[in-house]
C-alpha positions in Angstrom: -66.7 49.6 96.6 -67.7 46.0 97.0 -71.4 45.4 97.3 -72.6 42.5 99.5 -75.9 40.6 99.4 -78.4 40.9 102.2 -78.7 37.1 101.9 -75.4 36.8 103.7 -75.9 39.2 106.7 -76.0 36.4 109.3 -72.9 34.6 107.8 -70.9 37.8 107.5 -71.6 38.7 111.1 -70.6 35.2 112.3 -67.5 35.2 110.1 -66.2 38.5 111.5 -67.1 37.7 115.1 -65.1 34.4 114.7 -62.2 36.3 113.1 -62.0 38.7 116.0 -62.2 35.9 118.6 -59.6 33.9 116.8 -57.3 36.8 116.5 -57.7 37.6 120.2 -57.2 34.0 121.2 -54.0 33.8 119.2 -52.7 36.9 120.9 -52.6 35.1 124.2 -51.7 31.6 122.9 -48.9 32.8 120.5 -47.8 36.3 121.6 -44.5 36.1 119.8 -46.3 36.0 116.4 -48.2 39.2 117.0 -49.4 41.0 114.9 -49.2 38.5 112.1 -51.7 36.1 113.7 -54.3 38.8 114.0 -53.6 40.0 110.4 -54.1 36.4 109.2 -57.3 35.9 111.1 -58.7 39.2 109.7 -57.5 38.3 106.2 -59.3 35.0 106.4 -62.5 36.7 107.5 -62.2 39.1 104.5 -61.7 36.3 102.0 -64.7 34.4 103.2 -66.8 37.6 103.2 -66.0 38.0 99.5 -68.1 34.9 98.9 -71.2 37.1 99.5 -70.2 39.8 97.1 -73.0 41.0 94.8 -71.7 43.1 91.9 -74.0 45.1 89.7 -74.7 43.7 86.2 -75.5 45.2 82.9 -78.8 43.4 82.0 -79.2 43.1 78.2 -82.4 44.9 76.9 -83.8 42.1 74.7 -86.9 40.1 75.3 -85.9 37.3 72.9 -83.1 35.8 75.0 -82.5 33.7 78.1 -79.8 34.9 80.4 -77.5 32.9 82.6 -79.1 32.4 86.0 -75.7 32.0 87.7 -72.0 32.7 87.4 -69.8 29.8 86.7 -68.8 27.3 84.0 -71.1 25.5 81.6 -70.8 21.8 82.4 -73.5 20.3 80.2 -76.0 21.2 77.4 -78.5 18.7 76.2 -82.0 17.2 76.1 -83.8 16.5 79.4 -86.9 14.7 80.4 -88.3 17.6 82.4 -91.6 16.5 83.9 -91.6 18.7 87.0 -92.9 22.0 85.4 -92.5 22.1 81.7 -94.0 18.7 80.9 -92.6 18.7 77.3 -89.4 18.0 75.5 -86.8 20.4 77.0 -83.1 21.5 76.9 -81.1 21.7 80.0 -78.0 23.9 80.5 -76.0 23.2 83.7 -73.7 25.7 85.4 -71.1 24.8 88.0 -70.3 27.4 90.6 -67.0 27.2 92.4 -66.3 28.8 95.7 -64.6 31.6 93.8 -67.7 32.6 91.8 -70.4 35.1 92.7 -73.3 33.0 94.0 -76.2 35.2 93.4 -79.0 33.7 91.2 -80.8 35.9 88.7 -83.9 35.3 86.6 -83.2 34.2 83.0 -86.1 36.2 81.7 -89.1 38.2 82.8 -91.9 36.0 84.1 -94.4 35.2 86.8 -93.5 32.7 89.5 -95.9 29.8 88.8 -94.0 26.9 90.6 -91.8 26.6 93.7 -90.7 23.3 95.1 -88.0 22.3 97.5 -86.4 18.8 97.0 -84.6 17.2 99.9 -81.6 15.2 99.0 -77.8 14.6 99.3 -74.8 16.9 98.9 -72.8 15.2 96.2 -69.9 17.2 94.7 -71.5 19.4 92.0 -68.7 18.6 89.7 -70.3 15.2 89.4 -73.1 16.9 87.6 -75.2 13.9 86.6 -75.4 12.6 90.2 -75.8 16.0 91.7 -78.6 16.9 89.3 -80.6 13.7 90.2 -79.8 13.2 93.9 -78.8 16.5 95.6 -81.0 18.9 97.6 -82.5 21.4 95.2 -85.0 24.3 94.9 -87.0 24.6 91.7 -88.6 27.8 90.4 -90.9 27.7 87.4 -91.7 30.9 85.5 -94.5 31.6 83.1 -93.0 34.1 80.7 -95.4 36.6 79.2 -94.6 37.6 75.7 -91.4 35.6 75.6 -90.6 33.0 73.0 -89.8 30.3 75.6 -93.3 30.7 77.2 -92.1 29.0 80.4 -88.8 28.1 82.0 -87.6 26.2 85.0 -84.5 27.1 87.1 -83.0 24.7 89.7 -80.7 25.7 92.5 -78.7 22.6 93.5 -76.5 22.1 96.5 -72.9 20.7 96.3 -70.4 19.1 98.6 -69.7 22.4 100.4 -73.0 24.3 99.6 -75.6 23.3 102.2 -78.0 26.2 102.1 -80.2 27.4 99.3 -81.9 30.8 99.5 -84.9 31.5 97.2 -86.7 34.7 98.0 -89.3 34.3 95.2 -93.0 34.0 96.0 -95.8 32.4 94.1 -97.5 34.9 91.8 -94.6 37.3 91.9 -93.4 38.9 88.7 -89.6 38.8 88.3 -87.8 40.9 85.8 -85.0 39.6 83.5 -81.7 39.6 85.4 -83.4 40.3 88.8 -81.8 38.7 91.9 -84.0 36.0 93.5 -81.6 34.0 95.7 -78.3 32.3 96.1 -76.6 29.0 97.0 -74.0 29.3 99.7 -70.5 27.9 99.2 -70.2 26.1 95.8 -73.0 24.6 93.9 -74.8 24.0 90.6 -77.6 25.8 88.8 -79.7 24.4 85.9 -81.9 26.1 83.3 -84.6 24.2 81.5 -86.5 25.5 78.5 -88.8 23.9 75.9 -87.2 22.5 72.8 -87.7 24.9 69.9 -86.6 25.3 66.3 -86.2 29.1 66.9 -84.0 28.7 70.0 -80.3 29.1 69.3 -77.9 28.2 72.1 -75.2 30.9 72.4 -72.8 29.1 74.7 -70.9 25.8 74.7 -69.6 23.4 77.4 -66.6 24.9 79.1 -67.7 28.5 78.7 -67.6 30.9 81.7 -70.8 32.8 82.2 -72.1 35.7 84.4 -75.6 35.8 85.9 -77.8 38.4 84.3 -75.3 39.3 81.6 -74.3 36.3 79.6 -76.9 35.3 76.9 -77.4 31.5 77.0 -80.2 31.3 74.4 -81.2 33.6 71.6 -84.6 33.2 69.9 -84.6 34.0 66.2 -88.4 34.6 66.2 -90.4 36.7 68.7 -93.2 35.2 70.7 -96.3 34.6 68.6 -98.6 33.7 71.4 -98.7 34.3 75.1 -99.1 32.0 78.1 -102.3 32.3 80.1 -101.0 33.2 83.6 
C-alpha cells in the first residue's frame, strides 16, 4: 500500500477534484471518446498524486554517520564557505531531486534545531546547481548534534524551476532523530548538506550516485565524538 505525506493533503485534494472535473467536462465536450477521456484524466491525477508518496525507510543504527537528507542524484561534493550557521571550513554535498523522486526531507543525524532561516530568491532550474545554490529561494535548518562527530550540520532545502513551495515543519529547540521526516520541497528541487571539514570524516558517495533519504550513508566518521556541543 502506498503511503502519502500529510504535507500534500491540500494538493492531493485539488489534484483529484481537478481530475474529476476534467473527466466530467470531457464527457460532454468529446462524448465519442468515452470512457478513455475519463480514464486519462484519472490516470493523470494518480500520476501527480504519486509525487507525494512517502515510503518507509530503514534508518541505519549508527551515530557516527550522516545520512542523505533527500532522495535524488549527487551533483556536487566539495569545500564551501558556509558562514550562515557553521562559521568554519565546511564540505557541501548537493542532491538534485527530479519530479520522479520522493521529495520528503529527512534529518541527516540526531540533533537539536538551533537555526531556521528562510531565504527569498529565484526559481532557477536546480540542474544548474551553482546558480540555484546561490540565487534560489531556500530554507536553512541548522542542527546542534549531541554526541555526534560532526557536532553541527546545516541542511538547505532549495527550490527549482518547477518546485515553488518549501515545507519545513521543524521548530527551534526541537530535537530531531536521525532519518526523521521534517519537510519536503514540492515538484523538483535541490537539497544541500553542509558539515565541518574533518580528518575523520570519510565521504561514502561520489558525484552521480543515486541516494535515498534516511537510508543512504553520505559520510562515515572513523572516530566517535570526543566532545559534545553545548546546546
